[in-house]
C-alpha positions, 0 to 999 in steps of 0.5 A: 947212896943218895939218888941224884935227879938229872934234869931232862931236856924239855920235849913239847908234846901234843897237849902243849901245842893245843894250849899254844893254839887255844884261846885263854877263855871262851865265854858262852852266851845263849845267842853268841860266843866270845872268844877273846875280843871276837864275837861269834855266832852260828847260823843254819839253813832250815828251809829251801825253796822248791827250785834252787838255781846254780850259784845262788850261794855265791852272794854269801861266799863272796861276802868281804866279811870274815865267816866260815861255812860248812856243808855236810852231805850225809847220804841216805840209803835209797831203799829207806828213802823210797819207803819214806816217800811211799808213806808220804805219797800215801798221806798226800793222796789221802788228803787230796781224796778227802778234799775231793769227797768234801767238794772243796776247792783244789789245793795247788800246793798239795797237787804240786807236792804230789807231782814232786814226790812222784817225780823224785821216786821215779828218779831214785828208782832209776838211779838218776838221783840220790837223796842226802841229809844236808846241813849248812852252817855259817859262823860269823865273826865281828869285833863287837856285838852290834857288828855281829847282829848287823852281819847276821841281818845282812846274811838273813836278808840276802837269803830271805830274798831267795826264799832260803831261811836261816836261824841262829843256833841258840844255846848250840853256838859251841856245837855250831862253832865246832861244826864249822871248824876244819875238823869234819865234825857235824856237831849241830846235826840240823839237816834238810833232805835234798836230792842231788840237783839242789845239793850241787847248787850249794857247792862253791863252784865260783873261781876267784883264782886268777893264777896262771902259769904265764903273765905278770903279777897284778896283785894279791887276791884278798879272798884267799891271799893267792897271787893274781898272775895272768896274761891279759893277752890270753883273754878274749881281747887284751883291753882293760878299763880302769875306773877309780876316783882321784887318789884311789891308786889307778895310775899307780896300778897302771904303772906297776903293770907297765913295769912288769909288762916291759920285763915280759917283752911287751911294748907300751905306749901311754897318752899322759895328760898330767905328766905322771909317767915321766919319772917311770919313762926316765927310769927305764930309758923310755921316750917322752914326747911332749905335745904343746903349742911351743914344743918341738915335737909335732905330729901331722894328722894328715900323714899317710899311714903305712899300708899293712901287709895283706891290705889294699892301699885304697882301703887304708887311704879311705879309712884314713880320710874318715879319721881325718874328717873326724878330727876336723869335725872335732876341731870345727864343731857344729858341722852341718851335713852340707859342710860334712860333704864339702869337707870330705871333697876338700880333704880328697882334693888336698891329697890329690894336689900332692899326687896322693889318691886311692889309686896310688899303691905306694904312699911312702915316697910322697910328701903329705900335705899339712893343715894349711894346705887344706885351709887353702883348698877350702878357701878356694871352694864355693861355700868353704871360706867359713870353714877355712876361717874356723881352721885359722887359729890352728894354722896361723892363729893362737894354736899355730904350730901345734898340728900344722907341721910335718911329723918329727916323732920317733917312736922307736922305743919300748916305752913311749909316753905322749905328754899333753899336760902343757896343752890348754884344756880345749886342745886336749881332746884334739891332741888325744885324737891326733896322737891316737890316730898316729899310734893306730897307724904305727900299730897297723904297720907292724904287728907286735905285742903292745899295750896302749894306755889312755889316761883320763879317757873321759876327755875323749868321751865328751865329744862324739867324734873322738869317742867314736874313734876310741871305740873303733880302736878298742873294737879293732885292736885285737887282730893287731895284737894290741891291748887298750887300757882306758883309765878314767875317774869321771865315770858318769861322763864315760858311761853317759857317752853312747860309746861308753858301754860298748867300750866296756863290753869290748874290754875283757879286763876291768879294774874297779877301785874306790868309787864315790857314793854318787857314782856307785849305783851306775858302776854297780849296774853296768858291771852287774855287781852284788851289794857286797861288791859295791860295798867293797869298792866303796870302802876300798883303801888306796891300791885296793879294788875289784878285778873282773876278768870275764866271769871271775871277780876277785878283790885285789890289793896292788903291791909294788916292790921297794924299788918299783915304788920309788920309780912309780909313786906320785905321793907328794909326801914321798916325792918330797922325802926323795927330793931331800935324799 
């Protein structure tokens, strides 16, 4: 009877999976491996300094390059370790005695070694320390041999500067490669004896994980592809600074945050110098308030603020007088001390002419003066006519109507955008000051969770009075549940102001996107960035950067959904395409 072979169904086995994962070939060279189109080399640490401070290995772990690191710790039996140390201490004592007999000059290295060995023996005997044979292997990858050698030089020089020395695993690169794979196999077996303290400094206790259970999605962590989700109001303060060159995506990232914050119940106010936020505002039903010489929207800088609960009306009034004085100094420029004192008296008398003094408990029913009233008071004061003349262009001259009328602004909305694009360049810092003061009065009157976005903040940093006001706002906003986002592309102008650094130090969140080579050293110094981090933001693409939240640093990539992108994009090519649809 003829035997019939029935074909069996194919069942992939373990060997098939290995063949699927494994590369087609591995080229072995004395100094490197080649796996497909990738060049590979393994380095090992063989010498450490006498002291290792915590975090010394962070610079290697944070490198943006592709690399694998394995740390093997093999416990050494304490009894065996003590025997070897006893033998070693005997050798050192003999050398010291021999030098003493010969009358040679003392050897500090031998004496230090003797003290270290004795100290380690005591700690081992008292179970305060343990001894380990430690192997640290670093496998690096590159697309070409020159790139591989360059990366090796970078790592070697970074470790050499800390007196930690490495060597390539010549003729042992396969063993080194296997040792750094997630197989837990120490094939290289090149060890250095270390006690507990130095071993603990090796471990990567650096947290680049910025994921929490609450908050909004900021982007993707490029270190480990995890989501960066957190609530900025959970930090010491909710302030943020964003530094990036033009076209790096700073406004795009800010608009992504605005959209997602609105969904979480946070109110947002924006000072927009380039009318970039109008489309976003229109899409979510926000309010656009255009400030210009011909606009119907007006803000009276002499408006008396609402007195917050628990605060004295006299204190609020005096604080407001100081803010108005700062604005007038910005408008007039070059105020002498005598004129400053005269201006303070004129402002007080202007309010008094309307029955508004520090003794009045309720300002709400009183009509505030306007700038023209102040000009009239100055004209009738001895020595004030010249100052009144300098106010003429804001009351009756070219800039008349800009801030010489009663306020008609309605900010009763979740998103309010103050657009100052149509203002002349000379008036922009003045407009920013007026709008900020107006917003500050609103924020103090009613406490709620808010974010204030100040785009192109360097306009304000150019003038001492407006920079001082911005710093005061950043410093005091936390107790009113406000987070201030300061955005700028002119890093040098921002940092050169005496208030630039204090604003940065009072901002717990910092987003650094692509930087110009001319400003990278200044940015690196003020944010204490490593060389790898500076290289990262120098070569960052659009929407990429470095997010600093306290002591945590993470490389971030900003992503928006399809519908978010349609709302917030400012790419001219994309806008033209959408206009054709």
